[in-house]
C-alpha positions in Angstrom: 216.8 112.9 60.4 219.4 114.9 62.3 222.2 112.7 60.9 220.9 113.2 57.4 220.6 116.9 57.7 224.2 117.2 59.1 225.4 115.9 55.8 223.8 118.9 54.1 226.5 121.3 55.1 225.0 124.6 53.9 221.3 124.0 54.5 221.0 122.1 57.8 218.2 124.2 59.3 216.2 124.2 56.1 216.6 120.4 55.8 215.3 119.9 59.3 212.3 122.3 58.6 211.4 120.2 55.5 211.6 117.0 57.4 209.7 118.2 60.5 206.9 119.7 58.4 206.2 116.6 56.4 203.9 114.0 58.1 205.2 111.1 55.9 208.7 111.9 56.9 207.8 112.2 60.6 206.0 108.9 60.6 208.7 107.0 58.5 209.6 103.8 60.3 212.9 103.2 58.5 215.3 104.8 56.1 213.6 103.4 53.0 210.2 105.0 54.0 212.0 108.2 54.8 213.8 108.1 51.4 210.5 107.4 49.6 208.8 110.4 51.4 211.7 112.7 50.4 211.7 111.5 46.8 207.9 111.9 46.5 208.2 115.4 47.8 211.0 116.2 45.3 209.0 114.7 42.5 205.9 116.7 43.4 207.9 119.9 43.8 209.4 119.3 40.4 205.9 118.9 38.9 204.7 122.1 40.6 207.8 123.9 39.4 207.3 122.6 35.8 203.7 123.9 35.9 204.9 127.3 37.1 207.6 127.5 34.4 205.2 126.4 31.7 202.9 129.3 32.6 205.9 131.7 32.5 207.0 130.2 29.1 203.5 130.9 27.6 204.1 134.6 28.2 207.7 134.7 27.0 209.6 133.8 23.9 212.7 132.8 25.9 214.4 129.7 24.7 216.0 129.3 28.1 212.6 129.2 29.7 211.4 126.7 27.1 214.4 124.6 28.0 213.7 124.8 31.7 210.1 123.9 31.5 210.8 121.1 29.0 214.0 119.2 29.2 215.4 120.4 32.5 212.2 119.9 34.6 211.3 116.7 32.7 214.7 115.3 33.9 214.1 116.5 37.4 210.7 114.8 37.7 212.1 111.7 35.8 215.1 111.3 38.1 213.1 111.6 41.3 210.5 109.1 39.9 213.3 106.7 38.7 214.9 106.8 42.2 211.5 106.0 43.8 211.1 103.0 41.5 214.6 101.7 42.2 214.8 102.4 45.9 214.0 98.8 47.2 215.8 96.7 44.5 218.7 98.9 43.6 219.5 101.6 46.3 222.8 102.4 44.7 221.1 103.5 41.4 218.4 105.3 43.4 221.1 107.2 45.2 222.8 108.2 41.9 219.4 109.3 40.4 218.7 111.4 43.5 222.1 113.1 43.1 221.8 113.9 39.4 218.4 115.5 39.9 220.3 118.7 40.8 221.6 118.9 37.2 218.2 120.1 36.0 218.0 123.3 38.1 221.7 124.0 37.4 221.2 123.7 33.7 218.0 125.9 33.9 219.9 128.5 35.9 222.8 128.6 33.3 220.3 129.1 30.5 218.5 131.9 32.3 221.9 133.6 33.1 223.0 133.3 29.4 219.8 135.2 28.4 220.3 137.6 31.3 216.9 136.7 32.7 216.6 137.4 36.4 213.6 136.0 38.2 213.8 135.5 41.9 210.9 132.9 41.9 212.9 130.7 39.4 216.1 131.1 41.5 214.2 130.1 44.6 212.6 127.1 42.9 216.0 125.9 41.7 217.5 126.2 45.2 214.6 124.2 46.6 214.9 121.4 44.0 218.7 121.4 44.5 218.2 121.1 48.3 215.6 118.3 47.9 218.1 116.5 45.6 220.8 116.8 48.3 218.5 115.5 51.0 217.4 112.6 48.9 221.0 111.8 48.0 222.0 111.9 51.7 219.0 109.8 52.8 219.4 107.1 50.1 223.0 106.9 50.9 222.1 105.4 54.3 220.1 102.5 52.6 222.2 99.3 52.7 223.0 97.9 49.3 221.5 94.5 48.4 224.7 92.6 47.5 
């Protein structure tokens, strides 16, 4: 866990907090199990975030918020889920999917900025998803390829 969190240059302490607070991560017996636990956490956080954004979008006519809750968070959940499905047979693709998960919150943030919408809860959610994507990328990077 320490080695993985050291690859996350800006958020090492937060990375360790996430790993130490998750029983599945603590009990992981190998890098694949650890990767699965992180990807599951990311997918679940993505679903929670999407639910939160959907509730906000119901109260707003913001096109950016509609984009965030729809396409952007669909891609976040989909990428984490895809990485989970590929992890044992194609770790390299799982690694790629873990990395591109961060595109969703980045796109969401750009849309919100373009509409001059400032919402600290959305900003924090995006940071958390981006961090989980980084941790998942770092972790899946340690899985040996099946060549």
